[in-house]
N, C-alpha and C positions, 0 to 999 in steps of 0.2 A: 161753383162757389168762388173759385179763384180763376181769373182770366189769364191769358197768355202773358200779358205784361207783368202781372204780379208774380207769376211763376218764374219768368226770366230774371226779374230783379232779385228775387229770393235766392236763386241759384247763383247769380252773380256775386252776391254778398257772401255766400258760403265759400266760394272759390276766391278767397282774398288774394290780393297781389303781395309782392314781396315785402313792401313796407307795412302791410297790414297782416303779416304772417302770424303774429301772436294770437289774433282773434281766431284764425283758422286752426291753430294749435289747440286752443281751448275748446273749440267745437269738436275737434278730433278726440280729445281726452273725454269730453262729455259723452260722445258716441261710444267710445270704448268702455267707459264706466257703466253706462246703461246696459250695454251688451253683456259685459261680465256679471253685473248684478243679476240680470234676468236669467242667464245661463246657470249661475251658481245657485240661485234660488230654485230653479227647476230641478237641478241635479240633486241638491240636498234633500228637498221634499220627496223626490222619487226614491232616493236611498233610504230615507226614514220610513216611507211607506212600505218599501221592500222588507226592511227589518221587522216592522210591525206585522206584516202579513205572514212572514216566515215564522216569527215567534208565536203568533196567534195560531198558525197551522200546527205547530208542534205541541203547544199547550192543549188545544182542543182535540188534537189527534191522540194525545196521551191520556187525557181525561175526558169525561163526558161533557155535555153541554148543559145538562140539568140534573139535579140530585133530588131524589124523593126520600125523605126521612119519615119515620114513623112518629107517632105521639110519644112513644117510649124510647128508651136507649136503642132498642133493636126493633127490627121488622119481622113479625111472625106471619105465616101464611103469605110469604112474599110472592109465591108463584102466581096465585090468583091476582094479586095487586099488580104484578108485572104484566100480566095479560090485559088487565084493564087499562093500564097506562099505554101499552103498546097499541091499543085500539084507538087512541086519541089522534086526531088529524095533526099531521106534521111530525110525529114520532117515527123514527127509523128503526131503532133498536133499544132494548132495555137489558142491562146486565146487572144481575144480583151481585152485590159487592160487599166484602167484609174488609174493614181497615182497622189497623191497630198499630200502636207504637211498640217497638221492640228494641232490644240491644242485640246487635250482630257481632259474633266473635268467630275468629278463624286465625290460626297460626300465631296466637298470642296477641292479636290486634282486636280492638273493640270499636264499634261504631254504632251510633244511633241510626235507626232506619224505620221506614214505614212499610208494614206488610199489607199487601193488597191481595185478597182472595177473590178470584173470578172464575166462572166456568171455563176450564182450559180449552174446551172444544169451541168456544165462541170468541176466543181472543182474535181470531182472524177477522172479526167484525171491526177491529181497530186497525186499519191499514198502516197507520203510522208506527204502531208497535210491532205488528206482524212483519212489516217490511224492514224493521231495524235489527233483526236477529243477526248477530255477527258470529256466534258460535252456537252449535246445537240447532234445535228446531222445536217448534211449538208442539208437534205430536209427541215429543219426548217428555213434555210436562204433564205426566199423568201419575196417578197413585197418590199416596199420602206422604211420601218421603222425597218428593222432587220439588225444586224451586228454580226460579229464574231471577237473575239479578242484573243490575246495570254494569256496563264496562268500567265506569269510574270506581264503583264500589269494589268490583273484582280486582281492579289495579291496586286500590288502597290496601286490600286485605291479602294481596298476593294469591288470588284464587284463579283456578282454571276450570275448564269443563270437566266434570266428574269429581271434583273435590267436594269436601263436606263443609257445610256451613251450619253453625249453631245459633238458634234464635232463643233469646231469653226475654220472657214477657214479665213486666213488673206486677201484672195482675195474676197472681199465682193461686195455687190451691190452698184452701184454708184447712189447717190441721190443728191437732191439739197443742202443737208447739208454735203455732203462729202461721202466718202466711208464707208459703214456699213458692218462689218464682217457677214458672213453667219453663222447662228447658227441653228443646228437641233439636235433633240434628237432621239436616236435609242434604241431599245430593244436588249439585248444580246441574240441571238439565239443559239450560240455555242461558246465553248472555246477550243482552240487547244494548244498543247505543242509539238513542234518538236525537242526540246532538244538543241536549240541554244539561248542564252540569247538575242542576237541582234534581232532575229525574234520574240521570244515569248514576248518581252517587247515593241515592237515599231510598230507593224503592225495591222491594223484594216481592216477586209474584209467586203465589201458591195456588194450586187448584182449589176451587171453592170448598170441596169436601175436606181437604186437608186443613184449610183455614178454619172451617167450622169445628173440627176436632181440636185444633191447637187453641183456639180462643173459647172453647167450650160453649159453642152457640149452635146446638143441634137444630136443624130446620129453621135457622134464623140467619138474617144478614144485617149489616149495618145500615145500608141504604140501597137504592136502585140508581144505577148510573144510566142516564138516558141520553141518547143521541138524537138530534133533531135534523130535519132536512136543511134548514137555513139557520146557522148559529146567530146571525144578526136579528132574526125574528123570534128569538127564544122567548121573549116576553109574551108573545101571542100564544105560544104553545103552553107556557106556564099558566096563563089564564084559562086555556082549554082544559088542562088537567085539574086546575082548582075548581072549575065548574062541572066536572064530570062526577057522576054518582059513584064514588069509590066505596068499597066495603069498610074502610077504616080511615080515620083522620090522618092526614099526612102534612108535613112541612116541606116546602119547596124552596130550593136555592139554585140559581143558574150561574153560569161562568162569569157573568158581569159582576156578581157580588163577590165570588171567590177570588177573582183577579182584579178587583176594582183598583187597588193601590198601584199595581204594576202598570195597568193600561192608562190610568190617570197620569202617572209619572211620564209615560211615553208621550201623552198628549201635551202636557205642559212643556216638555222639552221641545217638541215639535213647534208649538206656538212661539216659544222664545227664540228658536232658531229663525223662524219666519220673520219676526220683528227685527232681529239683528241684521239679517241679510237684506231686509227692505231698506235699511240705512244706506247700503251701498247705492241703491237706485236713487234714494233721496239726495245723496251727496252729488251724484251725477246730474240730477235735476238742478241743483243749486249752481253747478258749473254752467248749465245752459243759461240760467238767469245772468250770471256774471258775464259770460261771453256775449250775450245779446245786449246787455247794458253798455259794454265797451264798444260793441259794433254800432249801437245807436249814437254814442258819443263821438265816434270816429266818423260817422256818416252824417253828421249835422248838416253840413253844407249840401250834400246830395239830397237829403230830405227837403231842405229849403228850396232847392232848384225844382224838385219834383212838385212841391206844392205850388210854386209860382207857375209851373207849366200846366197846372190844372188837376193834379192828383189830389183826391179827397183825403181827408184824415182816415176814413175807413180803408182806402186803398193802401195807404202807408202802413196802417196797422196790420192789414192782411199780409203785406210783403214780409214784415218781420216775424209775424206769427207763423207764416209758412216756413221761414228760414229756421226758426227754432223747432217747429214741429217736425221738420224733415230729419233733424238730428234724432229726436225721440223715436220717430217711426222706424227709421233705418237701424238704430241701435237695438230697439225691441225686437225687430224682425231677426236681426243677426243673432241676438241673445237666445231667442226661442229655437232657432235652427241649431245653434251650438249645443244648447241644453239637451234637445231631443236626440241629436246625433250622439252626443256623449253617453246618454242613458242607454241608447241602443247598443252601444259598443263598450260599455263600462268594464266588462270583464276582459275584453281584449286589450283595452288601455291599461288595466291594472297589470296584466301579464307583461305588456311591453315595458311599463315603468319598473317592474321588478327585475326584468332582464337588464335594463339600462343601469339601474342603481345597484343591483346585486343584493338587495335587501327584500325581505318579505313584508309586504305592505298590509296584508290581510291574513293573519295566521289562523288556519282552521282550529288549531288547538286552543286558541283563546276565544274565538267567536263561535266555534262549532258550526260554521257554514263553509262550505267548499267553494262557493262563489259569492261575489259581491251582489247582494240583491238590489234591484232597482225596479220599482213599480210606479209608472207614471199614471197619474189621474188626469184625463183630458180636461176635466173641469178646473183642476188646479192650474194646469198650464195656461188655460184661457184666462183665469182670474189673475195670474201673475202678469200676463201680457197686458191685460186691460189696466191693471194697476200701474204698470210702467208707463203705458200711453197716457193715462190720466195725469200722473205726476209730470210727465214731460210737457204735455199740453198746458197744464196749469203754470208751469214755469215760464212759459212764453207770454203770458197775459200781461204782466206788469211792464216788461221791456217794450212790448208792442204798443201798449197804451201810452207809454212815455214817448215813444217815437211819433205816434199820432199827435201828441200834444205839443210837438216842437213848433215854436213860432218862427216862421221863415224870415221875418225881418230881423229878429234878434240873432238868428243863426248866421245870417249873411253879414250882419254888422260887425261880429267879432271874428270873422274869418280873415 
């Protein structure tokens, strides 16, 4: 496509002499701008992907992927229904669950909380929760007077392992003197910390039998908590359950509906960051345009001489197109390498910066993450590189066309 003469001339124009140094400086800034823009875009997208994956893992590890509700407020005969749901393709496990709002009191402090009753012997099916026990153990969560709470809730109420916790339910017993709230005290058998403030500060776990007694739901549950093989394919499993011949009518809700606002906000933030950081590459592309226009203006006499020596307009256009495209290709390549290497070593870089500055750049107490997450998507890296190349190549078209349109007679006349 480009012959040796065109490549030689393009390289010669990029290596400007001292009196033409300003053009070379602009080309250098354009290259650096594209490299920094591409690297920054790759790094930011990888970090945001890492945050999303980590948060999704915690949310889906703490909760189920799909919820099966009955036609009424509670589910009766839930054991048969759980077996039928478990037999559906794509379903991994089904946990009968009871949920209810309560007031938690201890040591004169009161907090609102959500009680979740699940079979204690099956909590190990939730590795995120089972692996987050910081005090006590799951086997200790047995009987009708044991409870498990989050580390943040324990900290707020000043509770430790073995202390007592009182639950007050607004849905109390109806007596001749009115409704009396249900009050019961439980011993703390375990404390967990999954790393999300919402979960660690607002959930109390009870064995299913204890929750049925407390909420007066004998042989009943609130819903079935379903885990599927692939959370991203939960809609297909939902369709399979809806099409299955179940013994009773059910209502289905998956994690996309229950967390729609949160994940939509993450997606909007991600898209906005992509657009903002793309402007860096766009500014660098405008630098290529300005640099090439100045180069064409400065090389008017050279272009005229080349034309009189037999160079075609296409050859002249290719020379300047190659000069500008070289800046874009080299800048994009450097940017991709910088971005990928930075993402691979992002935690080491963070530690080094913390050591140099003496400040904590990524506090686990705030973000609940022990390491900076970075999850590169190869398709995203390729799309960023192609976008940068496209903008860079597009930026060279007008200056190259202008160089090819230079009239040699006019150029030599005014020299």
